[in-house]
C-alpha positions in Angstrom: 94.3 100.1 102.8 94.1 97.2 104.3 91.8 96.2 107.3 90.8 93.4 109.5 86.9 91.8 109.8 85.9 89.3 112.5 82.2 88.7 111.5 79.5 86.6 113.6 77.5 84.4 112.1 74.4 82.6 113.3 75.4 79.1 114.2 77.1 77.0 111.8 75.6 73.2 111.8 78.0 71.6 109.6 82.0 71.7 108.9 81.1 71.6 105.2 80.2 75.2 105.7 83.7 76.1 106.7 84.9 75.3 102.7 82.2 77.0 101.6 82.3 80.4 103.2 86.3 80.2 103.0 85.8 79.4 98.6 83.4 82.1 98.6 85.6 85.1 100.2 88.8 83.9 98.9 87.2 84.5 95.5 86.3 88.3 96.0 88.9 90.9 95.0 91.0 92.6 97.9 89.9 89.8 100.3 93.7 88.5 101.2 93.5 84.6 100.8 96.0 83.5 103.7 93.9 85.5 106.0 90.5 84.0 105.6 89.7 82.1 108.6 86.3 80.3 109.8 86.3 79.7 113.2 83.4 76.6 113.9 83.0 76.8 117.2 82.1 80.2 117.8 80.7 80.7 114.2 83.1 83.4 113.5 85.1 84.5 110.3 88.4 86.8 110.7 89.8 87.9 107.4 92.1 91.0 106.6 90.9 93.1 103.3 91.9 95.9 101.2 89.0 98.7 102.2 90.4 100.2 98.6 89.0 97.0 96.9 86.3 95.1 99.0 83.9 96.5 101.2 82.9 94.8 104.6 78.8 95.0 103.2 80.2 93.2 99.9 81.9 90.8 101.9 78.8 90.1 104.1 77.1 90.1 101.0 79.2 87.4 100.0 78.4 85.6 103.0 74.8 85.7 102.8 74.4 84.8 99.4 76.2 81.4 100.5 73.1 81.2 103.1 74.9 82.2 106.5 73.3 85.3 108.1 75.8 87.5 109.3 74.6 88.6 112.8 77.4 91.6 113.2 81.0 92.6 112.1 83.7 94.4 113.4 86.5 96.2 111.7 89.5 97.6 112.1 93.0 98.8 110.8 95.5 96.0 110.6 
């Protein structure tokens, strides 16, 4: 089942953070690669993912493992 996540992060300080987060998420099974969008100014990540293949917790953990704390996430059906 496809879902959309909007993940709020602590303020992003550098544009290269975007590539790191984007690359990290695109490597996750279940994440729709073309849907990954990191919004620098609002420190948000938007992506669609297959909830049967990957959980929002796994997505959050992959971002936090890169060193970017997640403030909160919202998930809705697409």
